[in-house]
C-alpha positions in Angstrom: -16.0 -20.9 -14.8 -19.4 -22.1 -14.0 -22.5 -19.8 -13.4 -22.3 -20.4 -9.7 -18.5 -19.8 -9.5 -19.2 -16.4 -11.1 -21.9 -15.9 -8.3 -19.6 -17.0 -5.5 -16.6 -15.0 -7.0 -18.5 -11.5 -6.6 -20.8 -11.6 -3.7 -21.8 -8.0 -3.5 -22.1 -6.4 -0.1 -24.3 -3.8 -1.8 -23.9 -2.2 -5.3 -20.4 -1.7 -6.9 -18.7 1.6 -5.9 -16.5 3.6 -8.0 -14.5 6.9 -8.5 -14.4 9.1 -11.2 -12.1 6.7 -13.0 -13.2 3.5 -14.5 -12.5 1.4 -11.6 -15.1 -0.2 -9.2 -14.6 -2.3 -6.2 -16.6 -5.0 -4.7 -16.4 -6.3 -0.9 -16.3 -10.1 -0.7 -18.3 -11.7 1.9 -17.4 -12.4 5.4 -14.9 -15.2 5.9 -13.1 -14.8 2.4 -9.5 -14.2 2.7 -8.1 -14.7 -1.0 -9.3 -14.2 -4.4 -12.2 -16.3 -5.8 -11.4 -15.3 -9.4 -10.3 -18.4 -11.4 -6.8 -18.2 -12.8 -5.8 -15.1 -10.9 -2.1 -14.9 -9.9 -1.7 -14.7 -5.9 0.9 -13.1 -3.8 0.5 -14.6 -0.3 4.1 -13.2 1.0 4.5 -16.7 2.7 8.2 -17.0 1.6 8.6 -13.3 2.7 8.8 -12.0 -0.8 6.6 -10.7 -3.6 7.3 -13.7 -5.9 9.4 -13.6 -9.1 6.8 -12.0 -11.3 6.4 -8.9 -9.1 8.8 -6.3 -8.1 8.5 -4.6 -4.7 10.0 -1.3 -3.6 9.4 1.4 -1.0 9.0 1.7 2.7 7.3 -1.5 3.8 8.0 -4.9 5.2 6.9 -8.5 5.2 6.0 -9.5 8.8 3.9 -11.9 10.7 2.3 -11.5 14.0 1.7 -8.2 15.7 3.9 -5.5 17.2 2.0 -3.0 19.3 2.0 0.5 17.7 3.7 -0.9 14.5 1.6 -3.4 12.8 -1.2 -6.1 13.6 -2.2 -9.2 11.7 -5.3 -8.9 9.6 -8.1 -10.3 11.0 -7.9 -14.3 10.7 -4.4 -14.1 9.1 -1.7 -16.3 11.0 0.9 -16.2 8.3 3.2 -13.5 6.7 1.7 -10.3 5.2 2.7 -6.9 4.0 2.9 -3.9 6.4 3.4 -0.3 5.1 5.3 1.6 6.2 8.4 0.1 7.9 10.0 3.2 9.3 8.6 6.7 9.8 5.1 7.9 10.2 4.1 7.3 6.5 5.4 5.6 3.3 4.4 3.5 0.5 5.2 0.4 -1.5 5.0 -0.1 -5.2 4.2 -3.3 -6.9 5.2 -3.6 -10.3 3.3 -6.3 -12.1 4.6 -8.4 -15.0 1.9 -7.0 -17.6 -1.2 -4.9 -17.6 -4.2 -6.1 -16.0 -8.0 -5.2 -15.2 -8.4 -6.9 -11.8 -6.8 -6.6 -8.4 -7.8 -8.1 -5.2 -6.3 -8.0 -1.7 -7.2 -8.7 2.1 -7.2 -5.3 3.6 -6.5 -5.4 7.3 -7.5 -3.0 10.0 -8.7 -0.4 7.3 -7.7 3.0 8.2 -8.7 6.4 6.8 -5.0 7.1 6.1 -4.7 3.9 4.1 -5.0 4.2 0.3 -4.3 2.2 -2.8 -3.4 3.6 -6.2 -3.1 2.0 -9.6 -0.8 3.2 -12.5 -0.2 2.4 -16.1 3.2 3.2 -17.6 3.5 5.8 -14.8 0.3 7.5 -15.2 -2.4 7.3 -12.4 -5.6 5.4 -13.5 -7.6 5.3 -10.1 -7.4 4.8 -6.5 -9.2 4.6 -3.3 -8.5 5.6 0.3 -9.8 3.5 3.3 -12.6 6.0 4.1 -14.0 5.4 0.5 -14.7 1.7 1.1 -18.2 2.2 2.7 -20.1 0.5 3.8 -17.0 -0.9 5.7 -15.5 1.2 8.6 -12.0 2.7 8.4 -11.6 2.8 12.0 -8.4 0.5 12.3 -10.4 -2.2 14.2 -8.2 -5.4 14.4 -10.7 -7.9 15.3 -13.9 -7.2 13.2 -15.3 -8.1 9.6 -16.3 -4.5 9.4 -12.8 -3.2 8.9 -11.1 -6.4 7.6 -12.2 -7.6 4.3 -11.1 -8.9 1.0 -11.6 -6.1 -1.7 -11.9 -6.8 -5.3 -10.8 -3.8 -7.7 -12.0 -3.9 -11.3 -11.4 -1.6 -14.4 -13.8 -1.4 -17.2 -13.9 0.2 -20.6 -10.5 -1.4 -21.4 -8.7 0.5 -18.8 -5.7 -1.4 -17.4 -2.9 -1.0 -14.7 0.5 -2.4 -14.3 1.7 -1.2 -11.1 -0.1 -0.9 -7.5 0.8 1.6 -4.8 0.0 1.0 -1.2 0.4 4.1 1.0 -0.1 5.0 4.5 0.4 8.2 6.7 0.5 6.0 9.9 1.1 2.7 11.2 -0.1 0.8 9.5 -1.7 -0.6 6.1 -1.6 -4.3 6.5 -2.6 -6.6 3.6 -2.4 -10.0 2.5 -3.2 -12.3 -0.6 -2.8 -9.9 -3.3 -4.3 -11.3 -6.5 -4.2 -9.8 -10.2 -5.7 -11.0 -13.4 -7.5 -10.1 -16.6 -11.2 -10.9 -16.4 -14.3 -10.1 -18.3 -15.7 -6.6 -18.0 -17.2 -5.9 -14.5 -20.7 -5.4 -15.7 -20.6 -9.1 -16.8 -20.0 -10.3 -13.3 -22.5 -7.9 -11.9 -25.4 -8.7 -14.1 -24.9 -12.3 -13.9 -24.3 -12.4 -10.0 -27.4 -10.3 -9.2 -29.6 -12.2 -11.9 -28.5 -15.5 -10.3 -29.2 -14.4 -6.7 -32.6 -13.3 -7.9 -33.3 -16.7 -9.4 -31.9 -18.5 -6.3 -34.2 -16.4 -3.9 -37.2 -17.0 -6.1 -36.4 -20.8 -6.1 -36.0 -21.0 -2.5 -39.4 -19.0 -1.9 -41.4 -21.3 -4.2 -39.9 -24.5 -2.6 -40.8 -23.1 0.8 -44.5 -22.5 -0.1 
């Protein structure tokens, strides 16, 4: 992957955010609907399944379009996507992966404070975030704004891995699309290189304009 590819792969809205676990998240720039990590496996739900390598179970459904009071297409998405829950006021969907990984990304639509994503390794919780943890984004359920619809990249460091992802919601709904997973270099490699290149590009542009 080229240096410029690395820079575009993780355009930081601010600094990386983290919980007490060894997982951080990075917010992709406006207009990004899918992962920019080279070699990542993507689940786009367009065939109304999670694909052959991922097991899906729980209270959710793959839908398209919007149904008032039940689900709404993530901003800019006009194809099938995953909505949680399907029935009732709360529910969750588990996605069991075909191995252990350190990167996961998804386009998270109309982020709400009652949406959450959790990561597990061999049944043990290893990290997670609620919609309200994704600052500086807004967890207000907005359906037509980039401030509450964005591609989010989650990365584990220190050798930590996960093999299952659980999406949960205590209300209608947690909508998401274009899930992706991979094993990539440690997050600091991306962060340092991206920030360093950004600084070089800004300096180069400044000198060129003098």
